PLY file of the C-alpha trace (Angstrom):
ply
format ascii 1.0
element vertex 655
property float x
property float y
property float z
element edge 654
property int vertex1
property int vertex2
end_header
-10.27 3.16 -2.10
-13.97 3.48 -2.86
-15.87 0.51 -4.32
-16.85 2.54 -7.37
-13.20 3.36 -8.03
-12.25 -0.31 -7.85
-15.10 -1.18 -10.22
-13.99 1.47 -12.70
-10.41 0.25 -12.49
-11.42 -3.36 -13.08
-13.60 -2.35 -16.01
-10.74 -0.39 -17.60
-8.48 -3.40 -17.21
-11.00 -5.69 -18.86
-11.72 -3.48 -21.87
-7.99 -2.92 -22.33
-7.65 -6.61 -22.95
-4.13 -7.27 -22.16
-2.45 -4.33 -23.53
0.78 -2.95 -25.03
3.76 -5.11 -25.26
6.68 -5.38 -27.52
9.54 -4.82 -25.16
12.95 -4.10 -26.53
14.60 -7.43 -25.90
17.82 -6.51 -27.67
19.81 -4.02 -25.58
21.73 -2.84 -28.65
18.53 -1.38 -30.17
16.17 0.48 -27.84
13.46 0.46 -30.53
13.57 -3.29 -31.12
10.06 -4.70 -30.68
10.19 -8.42 -31.47
7.87 -10.23 -29.09
9.36 -12.94 -26.91
7.34 -15.31 -24.77
8.40 -16.87 -21.53
9.52 -20.44 -22.10
9.48 -22.78 -19.13
11.43 -25.72 -20.46
14.63 -27.09 -18.93
16.51 -25.92 -22.03
15.45 -22.35 -21.37
16.64 -22.59 -17.75
20.09 -23.72 -18.86
20.41 -20.62 -21.07
18.82 -18.18 -18.62
20.23 -14.82 -17.66
20.87 -13.83 -14.06
17.72 -13.97 -11.99
18.59 -10.51 -10.65
18.36 -9.07 -14.19
15.02 -7.95 -15.58
13.63 -10.10 -18.38
11.75 -7.52 -20.44
9.97 -10.23 -22.43
8.09 -11.38 -19.31
7.54 -7.90 -17.84
4.05 -6.59 -18.61
4.83 -3.03 -17.56
6.10 -0.37 -19.94
9.77 0.43 -20.37
11.91 2.99 -22.21
15.56 2.17 -22.92
18.66 4.22 -23.66
21.62 2.13 -24.80
25.26 3.11 -24.44
25.58 3.33 -28.23
23.48 6.53 -28.06
26.06 8.41 -25.94
29.28 6.37 -26.05
31.33 8.79 -28.17
30.20 12.11 -26.71
29.98 14.00 -23.47
26.48 13.75 -21.99
24.51 14.71 -18.93
21.95 11.99 -18.17
19.41 14.68 -17.29
19.42 15.75 -20.95
18.97 12.16 -22.19
16.10 11.30 -19.87
14.30 14.51 -20.78
13.82 13.24 -24.36
11.89 10.10 -23.33
8.08 10.11 -23.50
6.40 10.68 -20.15
9.65 11.70 -18.43
10.73 15.26 -17.54
13.87 16.43 -15.79
13.91 19.85 -14.13
17.33 21.42 -13.48
18.49 24.30 -11.31
21.39 25.29 -13.57
24.10 23.90 -15.81
26.00 20.59 -15.93
26.01 18.70 -12.64
23.40 20.83 -10.89
20.53 19.37 -8.90
17.91 17.73 -11.08
14.47 16.31 -10.31
12.92 13.51 -12.38
9.16 13.50 -13.00
7.44 10.45 -14.53
3.91 10.82 -15.86
3.28 13.94 -13.80
4.84 12.76 -10.54
7.10 14.54 -8.08
10.79 13.68 -7.82
10.33 11.86 -4.51
7.84 9.50 -6.16
10.46 8.08 -8.57
13.12 5.60 -7.44
16.63 5.85 -8.94
18.68 2.62 -8.98
22.24 1.66 -9.90
22.28 -2.06 -10.74
19.25 -2.50 -8.50
20.75 -0.52 -5.61
18.38 2.25 -4.51
20.11 5.67 -4.59
17.26 7.77 -3.12
18.21 9.21 0.25
16.02 7.91 3.11
16.31 11.39 4.61
15.42 13.64 1.65
13.86 11.05 -0.67
15.71 12.41 -3.70
18.60 11.31 -5.93
20.25 13.40 -8.64
20.98 11.61 -11.93
23.53 14.31 -12.78
25.95 12.79 -10.29
26.08 9.41 -12.12
29.18 9.33 -14.38
28.46 8.25 -17.95
31.64 6.15 -18.17
30.09 3.69 -15.71
26.80 3.06 -17.52
25.91 0.49 -20.19
22.15 1.05 -20.39
19.33 3.06 -18.80
15.99 1.38 -18.10
13.03 3.65 -17.31
9.92 1.94 -15.87
6.95 4.33 -15.55
4.54 3.62 -12.68
5.21 -0.12 -12.23
8.53 -1.40 -10.86
9.80 -4.92 -11.71
10.04 -7.34 -8.78
13.79 -7.73 -9.43
14.34 -4.15 -8.23
12.63 -4.78 -4.89
11.63 -1.35 -3.54
8.78 0.23 -5.54
7.42 3.77 -5.59
4.31 5.61 -6.80
5.71 6.60 -10.21
8.05 3.75 -11.07
11.81 3.57 -11.37
14.88 4.41 -13.43
17.60 1.77 -13.28
21.15 2.56 -14.45
22.91 -0.63 -15.56
26.70 -0.67 -15.21
29.07 -1.58 -18.03
28.90 -5.10 -19.44
31.67 -7.60 -18.72
31.20 -9.74 -21.83
33.39 -7.81 -24.30
34.78 -10.26 -26.85
38.25 -8.74 -27.07
40.38 -6.91 -24.48
40.62 -3.19 -25.09
40.84 0.31 -23.72
39.38 3.69 -24.54
40.40 7.28 -23.82
37.97 10.19 -24.33
38.74 13.89 -23.97
36.07 16.61 -24.16
36.18 20.39 -24.05
33.20 22.69 -24.27
31.44 25.90 -23.43
31.41 27.48 -19.97
34.74 25.98 -18.98
33.72 22.35 -19.46
36.56 19.82 -19.49
36.07 16.07 -19.25
38.41 13.08 -19.47
37.44 9.39 -19.33
39.62 6.27 -19.42
38.32 2.69 -19.35
39.81 -0.74 -20.00
38.42 -4.26 -20.14
39.58 -7.82 -20.66
40.05 -11.18 -18.96
42.31 -12.06 -16.05
42.53 -15.84 -15.66
38.85 -16.89 -15.47
37.69 -13.43 -14.43
36.15 -10.74 -16.64
37.37 -7.28 -15.64
36.35 -3.77 -16.57
37.38 -0.55 -14.87
37.70 3.12 -15.49
37.79 6.63 -14.19
36.63 10.09 -15.19
37.15 13.69 -14.21
34.86 16.62 -15.01
35.06 20.36 -14.32
32.90 23.26 -15.47
32.27 26.76 -14.13
28.75 26.95 -15.64
29.36 30.67 -16.11
26.75 31.02 -18.82
25.05 34.23 -20.05
21.52 34.94 -18.81
18.71 37.10 -20.10
18.77 40.56 -18.59
15.33 40.26 -16.94
15.81 36.93 -15.12
17.59 38.36 -12.06
16.92 41.50 -10.06
20.64 42.31 -10.15
22.47 43.66 -13.19
24.50 40.45 -13.56
24.74 39.22 -17.15
26.10 35.76 -16.33
25.28 32.95 -13.90
27.28 33.11 -10.68
28.43 30.40 -8.27
27.18 27.44 -10.32
30.46 25.56 -10.90
30.75 21.78 -10.68
33.60 19.26 -10.45
33.49 15.47 -10.22
36.07 12.68 -10.01
34.86 9.10 -10.28
36.36 5.59 -10.54
34.85 2.13 -10.85
35.99 -1.50 -11.03
33.81 -4.47 -11.94
34.81 -8.14 -11.74
32.79 -11.12 -12.92
33.01 -14.85 -13.33
30.58 -17.25 -14.96
30.11 -20.99 -14.79
27.52 -23.44 -16.11
25.03 -23.09 -13.27
25.70 -19.58 -12.05
27.68 -16.36 -12.05
29.29 -13.88 -9.68
30.10 -10.20 -10.13
31.06 -7.32 -7.91
31.11 -3.56 -8.56
33.00 -0.88 -6.68
32.24 2.75 -7.49
33.50 5.91 -5.85
32.95 9.58 -6.62
33.93 12.96 -5.20
31.96 16.03 -6.28
32.18 19.73 -5.51
29.13 21.85 -6.29
28.68 25.59 -5.97
25.11 26.50 -4.97
23.61 29.40 -6.93
20.76 31.49 -5.59
17.78 33.15 -7.23
19.33 36.56 -6.49
22.56 35.72 -8.37
24.64 38.03 -6.17
28.37 38.57 -6.38
28.71 37.50 -2.73
27.12 34.06 -3.35
29.60 31.41 -2.17
27.61 28.50 -0.72
28.90 25.02 -1.66
27.93 21.37 -1.32
30.63 18.68 -1.46
29.74 15.02 -1.76
32.00 12.02 -1.21
30.54 8.56 -1.77
31.51 4.97 -2.42
29.50 1.81 -3.01
30.40 -1.88 -3.10
27.77 -4.32 -4.34
28.05 -8.02 -5.09
25.69 -10.38 -6.92
25.80 -14.17 -6.64
23.45 -16.12 -8.92
23.16 -19.92 -9.03
20.85 -22.92 -9.41
19.85 -25.23 -6.59
18.01 -28.12 -8.15
15.04 -26.61 -9.99
15.26 -23.31 -8.12
17.13 -20.26 -9.39
18.58 -18.26 -6.50
20.16 -14.82 -6.38
21.78 -12.74 -3.64
22.62 -9.05 -4.00
24.53 -7.47 -1.11
25.79 -3.92 -0.76
27.58 -1.55 1.56
27.65 2.18 0.89
28.85 5.38 2.53
28.20 9.00 1.65
29.21 12.32 3.17
27.72 15.73 2.33
29.46 18.90 3.47
27.31 22.02 3.16
28.92 25.41 3.66
27.25 28.81 3.60
29.76 31.12 5.31
28.02 34.38 4.33
24.38 33.31 4.73
23.63 33.59 1.01
21.26 30.58 0.91
19.89 30.16 4.43
19.08 32.54 7.25
22.45 32.26 8.93
26.00 30.98 8.63
26.07 27.21 8.10
28.65 24.44 8.06
26.75 21.15 8.16
28.18 17.68 7.65
25.81 14.79 6.90
26.92 11.15 6.81
24.78 8.38 5.34
25.82 4.74 5.77
23.86 1.87 4.29
24.06 -1.91 4.21
21.64 -4.36 2.69
20.92 -7.80 1.29
18.42 -8.65 -1.45
17.53 -12.35 -1.75
15.39 -13.76 -4.53
14.36 -17.21 -5.71
12.49 -18.37 -8.81
10.68 -21.68 -9.26
9.03 -22.73 -12.52
5.93 -24.83 -12.02
4.04 -25.72 -15.19
3.08 -22.48 -16.94
3.91 -20.40 -13.85
7.18 -18.75 -12.91
7.05 -17.84 -9.21
9.48 -15.29 -7.78
9.91 -14.69 -4.05
12.19 -11.95 -2.76
13.19 -10.48 0.58
15.08 -7.19 0.85
16.72 -6.14 4.12
18.31 -2.72 4.46
19.67 -0.46 7.20
20.41 3.24 6.71
22.15 5.38 9.34
22.18 9.18 9.15
24.27 11.49 11.29
24.21 15.27 10.87
26.72 17.53 12.61
26.94 21.27 13.05
30.66 21.91 12.51
30.38 25.46 13.82
29.17 24.28 17.25
31.01 20.92 17.10
27.98 18.82 18.00
25.69 16.23 16.49
22.26 17.65 15.72
20.53 14.65 14.11
21.12 10.93 14.61
18.69 8.68 12.75
18.32 5.10 11.64
15.85 3.47 9.24
15.50 -0.32 9.00
13.57 -1.58 5.98
12.27 -5.04 5.08
10.38 -5.69 1.85
8.80 -9.05 1.04
7.61 -9.54 -2.54
5.85 -12.37 -4.35
5.38 -12.35 -8.12
3.85 -14.81 -10.58
4.21 -14.83 -14.37
1.58 -17.09 -15.92
2.11 -18.01 -19.56
-1.34 -19.15 -20.66
-0.32 -19.87 -24.27
1.73 -18.43 -27.12
-0.31 -15.20 -27.01
-1.18 -14.46 -23.39
0.96 -13.63 -20.36
-0.48 -12.60 -17.01
1.53 -11.24 -14.07
0.76 -10.44 -10.44
3.02 -8.84 -7.83
2.40 -8.11 -4.16
4.78 -6.29 -1.81
4.77 -5.90 1.95
6.85 -3.13 3.59
8.05 -3.01 7.20
9.93 0.13 8.23
11.33 1.01 11.66
12.55 4.58 12.31
14.51 6.01 15.21
15.54 9.67 15.34
17.22 11.88 17.96
17.62 15.70 17.81
20.18 17.01 20.26
19.33 20.70 19.68
15.71 20.13 20.63
16.45 17.39 23.18
13.94 15.29 21.27
13.80 11.62 20.33
11.16 9.65 18.45
10.54 6.27 16.88
7.88 4.83 14.62
6.90 1.63 12.84
5.41 1.63 9.34
3.49 -1.28 7.84
2.34 -0.86 4.23
1.43 -3.09 1.29
1.19 -2.68 -2.50
0.04 -4.84 -5.38
-0.29 -4.75 -9.16
-1.64 -6.93 -11.98
-0.57 -7.00 -15.62
-1.60 -8.66 -18.87
0.17 -8.97 -22.21
-1.44 -10.18 -25.43
0.51 -10.77 -28.66
-1.86 -11.84 -31.43
0.82 -11.53 -34.13
4.46 -10.70 -34.64
3.46 -7.15 -35.66
0.98 -6.24 -32.92
1.10 -6.45 -29.16
-1.04 -4.97 -26.41
-0.81 -4.82 -22.62
-2.30 -3.24 -19.53
-1.52 -2.87 -15.83
-3.32 -1.84 -12.69
-1.98 -1.40 -9.19
-2.28 0.13 -5.75
1.10 1.75 -5.04
2.60 3.55 -2.03
5.35 6.00 -1.09
6.62 5.87 2.48
7.42 9.30 4.00
11.08 10.23 4.33
12.79 10.72 7.66
12.86 14.50 7.28
9.13 14.53 6.46
8.30 12.49 9.56
10.74 14.00 12.05
11.86 17.29 10.56
15.30 18.71 9.92
17.46 21.52 11.19
16.09 25.01 10.76
12.77 25.80 9.11
11.19 22.34 8.82
9.31 20.50 11.53
8.38 16.87 11.20
4.99 15.20 11.37
5.18 11.81 13.04
1.53 11.16 12.15
2.18 11.27 8.39
0.64 8.45 6.39
2.14 6.91 3.26
1.09 8.43 -0.05
-1.20 6.08 -1.96
-2.03 5.85 -5.64
-4.27 3.87 -7.94
-2.42 3.53 -11.27
-3.71 2.16 -14.57
-2.08 2.08 -17.99
-2.87 0.46 -21.31
-1.48 0.64 -24.82
-0.39 -1.04 -28.01
2.67 -1.48 -30.17
3.01 -1.95 -33.91
6.26 -3.22 -35.36
7.54 -3.76 -38.88
11.13 -4.03 -40.16
11.36 -0.28 -40.88
8.64 1.19 -38.67
7.50 0.96 -35.06
4.83 2.78 -33.07
4.19 2.56 -29.32
1.25 4.34 -27.70
-0.13 4.15 -24.18
-2.69 5.91 -22.01
-2.40 6.16 -18.24
-4.28 7.30 -15.16
-3.05 7.92 -11.62
-5.17 8.94 -8.64
-3.08 9.97 -5.63
-4.46 10.15 -2.09
-2.82 11.33 1.15
-0.27 13.28 -0.87
2.28 15.08 1.27
2.45 18.89 1.07
4.54 21.18 3.30
2.59 24.07 4.84
4.37 27.12 6.29
3.16 29.08 9.31
3.55 32.79 10.09
7.09 32.15 11.36
8.08 30.64 8.02
8.38 27.18 9.58
7.13 24.35 7.38
5.41 21.11 8.37
4.32 18.34 5.95
0.66 17.30 5.90
-1.37 14.55 4.17
-3.70 16.97 2.39
-2.90 16.54 -1.31
-5.11 14.63 -3.71
-4.75 14.65 -7.48
-5.75 12.99 -10.72
-3.37 12.62 -13.66
-4.59 11.43 -17.06
-2.24 11.25 -20.02
-1.18 9.73 -23.28
2.35 9.10 -24.51
3.56 7.86 -27.87
6.82 7.28 -29.71
7.72 6.08 -33.20
10.73 5.25 -35.36
10.83 5.10 -39.16
13.81 4.04 -41.27
13.14 6.13 -44.36
16.16 4.89 -46.33
19.32 2.93 -45.64
20.98 6.13 -44.47
18.14 8.26 -43.03
15.89 7.59 -40.01
13.33 9.70 -38.15
11.97 9.28 -34.64
9.52 11.19 -32.51
7.58 11.22 -29.25
4.75 13.12 -27.61
3.18 13.30 -24.15
-0.02 15.07 -23.12
-1.04 15.41 -19.46
-4.27 16.61 -17.89
-3.89 17.08 -14.13
-6.39 18.05 -11.48
-5.25 19.22 -8.05
-7.94 18.09 -5.56
-6.18 19.44 -2.49
-8.22 20.86 0.41
-6.30 24.13 0.01
-8.79 26.55 -1.55
-6.24 28.32 -3.77
-5.05 25.02 -5.24
-8.25 23.02 -5.63
-9.19 22.44 -9.26
-5.86 23.80 -10.56
-3.15 22.07 -12.58
-0.31 20.40 -10.70
2.72 22.72 -10.51
6.30 21.98 -11.52
5.59 19.77 -14.57
5.09 20.42 -18.29
1.66 19.28 -19.47
2.59 19.19 -23.16
5.77 17.66 -24.58
6.82 16.60 -28.07
10.07 15.82 -29.84
11.30 14.82 -33.27
14.73 13.78 -34.50
16.59 12.91 -37.70
19.60 10.60 -37.95
21.63 10.48 -41.15
24.39 7.88 -41.43
26.93 7.76 -44.24
30.19 5.90 -44.69
32.20 8.64 -42.98
29.85 10.44 -40.58
26.70 10.30 -38.48
24.58 13.44 -38.17
21.81 13.85 -35.59
19.32 16.69 -35.17
16.71 16.71 -32.42
14.03 19.23 -31.47
12.18 19.04 -28.14
9.22 21.19 -27.10
7.76 21.47 -23.56
4.85 23.73 -22.61
2.28 24.56 -19.90
4.27 24.52 -16.66
3.08 26.41 -13.57
5.46 27.40 -10.79
2.98 27.30 -7.89
-0.27 25.61 -6.89
-2.46 28.64 -7.63
-1.32 28.57 -11.30
-0.83 32.36 -11.19
2.55 32.25 -12.94
3.17 30.10 -16.03
6.66 29.36 -17.34
7.68 30.12 -20.88
7.63 27.23 -23.33
10.87 25.28 -23.54
11.97 24.88 -27.17
15.33 23.20 -27.55
17.16 22.35 -30.78
20.22 20.08 -30.50
22.59 18.65 -33.11
25.72 16.52 -33.35
28.16 15.26 -35.96
30.22 12.12 -35.34
32.95 10.77 -37.58
35.48 7.95 -37.19
38.82 7.12 -38.73
40.35 3.83 -37.69
40.59 3.93 -33.88
39.78 7.62 -33.54
36.25 9.04 -33.19
35.48 12.74 -33.26
32.15 14.17 -32.08
30.98 17.78 -32.17
27.72 18.46 -30.31
25.69 21.65 -30.01
22.87 22.11 -27.51
20.11 24.70 -27.34
20.93 26.27 -30.69
18.07 28.75 -30.15
20.15 30.19 -27.28
17.37 30.59 -24.71
17.51 30.35 -20.91
14.76 28.08 -19.59
13.44 28.13 -16.04
12.32 24.57 -15.20
12.59 25.65 -11.57
11.41 29.17 -10.85
14.26 31.72 -11.07
16.88 29.00 -11.73
17.88 29.33 -15.43
19.49 26.62 -17.55
22.32 27.43 -20.03
21.79 28.88 -23.48
23.71 27.74 -26.56
26.69 25.47 -25.82
29.22 23.33 -27.71
31.28 20.28 -26.81
34.08 18.65 -28.83
34.94 15.04 -27.89
37.86 12.96 -29.15
37.90 9.22 -28.40
40.73 6.77 -29.06
40.23 3.00 -28.77
43.15 0.66 -28.24
0 1
1 2
2 3
3 4
4 5
5 6
6 7
7 8
8 9
9 10
10 11
11 12
12 13
13 14
14 15
15 16
16 17
17 18
18 19
19 20
20 21
21 22
22 23
23 24
24 25
25 26
26 27
27 28
28 29
29 30
30 31
31 32
32 33
33 34
34 35
35 36
36 37
37 38
38 39
39 40
40 41
41 42
42 43
43 44
44 45
45 46
46 47
47 48
48 49
49 50
50 51
51 52
52 53
53 54
54 55
55 56
56 57
57 58
58 59
59 60
60 61
61 62
62 63
63 64
64 65
65 66
66 67
67 68
68 69
69 70
70 71
71 72
72 73
73 74
74 75
75 76
76 77
77 78
78 79
79 80
80 81
81 82
82 83
83 84
84 85
85 86
86 87
87 88
88 89
89 90
90 91
91 92
92 93
93 94
94 95
95 96
96 97
97 98
98 99
99 100
100 101
101 102
102 103
103 104
104 105
105 106
106 107
107 108
108 109
109 110
110 111
111 112
112 113
113 114
114 115
115 116
116 117
117 118
118 119
119 120
120 121
121 122
122 123
123 124
124 125
125 126
126 127
127 128
128 129
129 130
130 131
131 132
132 133
133 134
134 135
135 136
136 137
137 138
138 139
139 140
140 141
141 142
142 143
143 144
144 145
145 146
146 147
147 148
148 149
149 150
150 151
151 152
152 153
153 154
154 155
155 156
156 157
157 158
158 159
159 160
160 161
161 162
162 163
163 164
164 165
165 166
166 167
167 168
168 169
169 170
170 171
171 172
172 173
173 174
174 175
175 176
176 177
177 178
178 179
179 180
180 181
181 182
182 183
183 184
184 185
185 186
186 187
187 188
188 189
189 190
190 191
191 192
192 193
193 194
194 195
195 196
196 197
197 198
198 199
199 200
200 201
201 202
202 203
203 204
204 205
205 206
206 207
207 208
208 209
209 210
210 211
211 212
212 213
213 214
214 215
215 216
216 217
217 218
218 219
219 220
220 221
221 222
222 223
223 224
224 225
225 226
226 227
227 228
228 229
229 230
230 231
231 232
232 233
233 234
234 235
235 236
236 237
237 238
238 239
239 240
240 241
241 242
242 243
243 244
244 245
245 246
246 247
247 248
248 249
249 250
250 251
251 252
252 253
253 254
254 255
255 256
256 257
257 258
258 259
259 260
260 261
261 262
262 263
263 264
264 265
265 266
266 267
267 268
268 269
269 270
270 271
271 272
272 273
273 274
274 275
275 276
276 277
277 278
278 279
279 280
280 281
281 282
282 283
283 284
284 285
285 286
286 287
287 288
288 289
289 290
290 291
291 292
292 293
293 294
294 295
295 296
296 297
297 298
298 299
299 300
300 301
301 302
302 303
303 304
304 305
305 306
306 307
307 308
308 309
309 310
310 311
311 312
312 313
313 314
314 315
315 316
316 317
317 318
318 319
319 320
320 321
321 322
322 323
323 324
324 325
325 326
326 327
327 328
328 329
329 330
330 331
331 332
332 333
333 334
334 335
335 336
336 337
337 338
338 339
339 340
340 341
341 342
342 343
343 344
344 345
345 346
346 347
347 348
348 349
349 350
350 351
351 352
352 353
353 354
354 355
355 356
356 357
357 358
358 359
359 360
360 361
361 362
362 363
363 364
364 365
365 366
366 367
367 368
368 369
369 370
370 371
371 372
372 373
373 374
374 375
375 376
376 377
377 378
378 379
379 380
380 381
381 382
382 383
383 384
384 385
385 386
386 387
387 388
388 389
389 390
390 391
391 392
392 393
393 394
394 395
395 396
396 397
397 398
398 399
399 400
400 401
401 402
402 403
403 404
404 405
405 406
406 407
407 408
408 409
409 410
410 411
411 412
412 413
413 414
414 415
415 416
416 417
417 418
418 419
419 420
420 421
421 422
422 423
423 424
424 425
425 426
426 427
427 428
428 429
429 430
430 431
431 432
432 433
433 434
434 435
435 436
436 437
437 438
438 439
439 440
440 441
441 442
442 443
443 444
444 445
445 446
446 447
447 448
448 449
449 450
450 451
451 452
452 453
453 454
454 455
455 456
456 457
457 458
458 459
459 460
460 461
461 462
462 463
463 464
464 465
465 466
466 467
467 468
468 469
469 470
470 471
471 472
472 473
473 474
474 475
475 476
476 477
477 478
478 479
479 480
480 481
481 482
482 483
483 484
484 485
485 486
486 487
487 488
488 489
489 490
490 491
491 492
492 493
493 494
494 495
495 496
496 497
497 498
498 499
499 500
500 501
501 502
502 503
503 504
504 505
505 506
506 507
507 508
508 509
509 510
510 511
511 512
512 513
513 514
514 515
515 516
516 517
517 518
518 519
519 520
520 521
521 522
522 523
523 524
524 525
525 526
526 527
527 528
528 529
529 530
530 531
531 532
532 533
533 534
534 535
535 536
536 537
537 538
538 539
539 540
540 541
541 542
542 543
543 544
544 545
545 546
546 547
547 548
548 549
549 550
550 551
551 552
552 553
553 554
554 555
555 556
556 557
557 558
558 559
559 560
560 561
561 562
562 563
563 564
564 565
565 566
566 567
567 568
568 569
569 570
570 571
571 572
572 573
573 574
574 575
575 576
576 577
577 578
578 579
579 580
580 581
581 582
582 583
583 584
584 585
585 586
586 587
587 588
588 589
589 590
590 591
591 592
592 593
593 594
594 595
595 596
596 597
597 598
598 599
599 600
600 601
601 602
602 603
603 604
604 605
605 606
606 607
607 608
608 609
609 610
610 611
611 612
612 613
613 614
614 615
615 616
616 617
617 618
618 619
619 620
620 621
621 622
622 623
623 624
624 625
625 626
626 627
627 628
628 629
629 630
630 631
631 632
632 633
633 634
634 635
635 636
636 637
637 638
638 639
639 640
640 641
641 642
642 643
643 644
644 645
645 646
646 647
647 648
648 649
649 650
650 651
651 652
652 653
653 654
C-alpha cells in the first residue's frame, strides 16, 4: 500500500473521531440502540456470556440483525430477508432454493464469509456458500457484519461475514410447534420443533421438509424459445437438527447436530424442454462448544466435524459441453480455541483456529477419481478492547493465516502443492457522548485467500494459476447513530480499495484461467431508520448508494462500474399492529446493475412490493404473505429470471 494511501486512511480515521455505535444489544429488537460499555469488574465476569459469542456492545464494527420474531410464523427464504438490509444484495438464479450470491458493500460473493454458529460454510474449493440451503427452522438470529469480522468468528474475508445463530436453548417452558405452508409454484413446507429440559440438559430439536417446482411464468422476451414458464428449476430439501446444552456457574457446554438433503434442478439460460441437469447435496455437521473459566481467564473451545457430498448430473449435455456425472465429497474437521484475559481497562483475546478440508471429485461415468485435494488452515488472532472511560472504546485485531494446499489431478497426471502466508489487521474506535448519540469508525487491511479451484483449476474449462496472490483491500467506514424511544437513525459511509483482485480470463479455446489483474474502488453510504408513529403503526426504511470504479488493466473494463451489483437501493416498510392482526407492507427498489465489465448491457430496475397479514387465536397463528405484487421477472443474474407474483399461506400451532 502506498504511503499516501496510508496517510489518507489515517487522516480519515482521525477526523471520523470514533464513529458510529449503538449496537443492538437486545436480540429481541434488531433496532434497539441503547449503548452498553464494556465493564471489567469481577461481577461482570460472573454474569458474562459465552466467550465464543459476539458481544455487540464491545464490537466497534457495524452490524445488522434479523431476529427470529421477524420470520417465525411464516415461510421465508433467507435470500429475501438479507436483500432488505442496507449495504447487502442477494442475486438469485431462479426461485426458492436456487443458487444465490451475497454481495456486501459492492463485493463479490467469494469475498463474504457465511457462518453457522461460527462454523465457516464457504467451500474451500469454490469459495461460495448458498444461504438458500439453510433451513429457517434452525435459526434464531442472523448477524451481518459488513467489512470487519469479529475475532470470535476467526476466519475473516474482504467484505465481512454473515453469521446464522442456531435456536436458543433457554426457553422458559417446554413446548412444541408445528407449521404447515402452501404456496405458489407448487410450494409445500412443513416444520416441527420441540424444546424443553431433560434432567440438567436443555434440549431443542426439529425437522423440516420443503418442495417446490418453481414453475413460474416468465415474460415472453426473456428466453429465445417460446416457453412461457420456467423449466427445470425445482427444489426439494429435508433437514433435521438437535441441540443439547448444559450450564453451570463457571461455564457451559452445547452441541449441535444438523443434517440436510437437497435436490436441485439446474435451469439454463435457453430454458429448453430437454433441460434435465440436477445437483443433489447431502450434508451433516456436528459442532461442540465448551466454555469455562480458569482462574481469571475465560476459555472457549469450538470443535466441528462435517461431511458433504454433491452429485452433479447432466445426462443430455444441457449445461456443459458433454455428458456429466460428477460426485464431489468434502470432509472437514477443525478446532477453534480462544482465551480472554481482562487486565485493567483492557480485554485481551487470543485465538487459534485449526482446520483441515479434504476434497475428492470422481467421474462416475469413467469410474475414476479426477481431483484429490487437501487444504490445511491455521489462523492466529490477537484482539484488544481498551475501555478508556465511559465514552471511549478502542479495539485492535491482527490475524495471521497459514495455508497448506496439496492437489492431484489424475486426468492430467498432475500434482501440485503450495504454502500461503498472509496477515490482516484492523483498528476501531467507538465514542458515546450521550445516551442518544454514538459514533464509530474502523480501518483495516483485509485479505481473501484464493480458492483451490482458482489456484489449481477444475475439470473441464478452467485451468488453475498456482502463482495467484491473495486479494487485498484497504477498508474504512465511519458513521453515527441517533436513538430516542420512538425514533432511531443509523448512517455510515464506507470506502474499499481492492488490489490484486482475481478475474478469470478465457482464451480462444474457451478455457479460463484466473489472474491477479483486478483493481477497484468502492465508495458508498448506507442508512436505515425506524419511527414508531403511534402505538399501533411503525415505519422503517433504508437506502444504499454505491459509486464504483473498475481500475482493471483490461482496456474495455477500465473506468467502468463494477458488474453484477446494484448501485442504488432503497426500501420502506409499514407495520400496523392491532389486537387481532399484524399487517406488514414493504417496498424495495434496486437500480443500476450492469451484467458485464464493459457496462454495455444494464439490467432493468428491480421494484418489489411485498405484504403479509398475520393473526393469532390462542395457540394458532395464521399468516398470508404475498411477494412481488407488481408481478415482474427480475434478472439479478443475466438471463436467469426470478419469480413474479407469489403467495404463501402458513398455519402454525404451538403446544
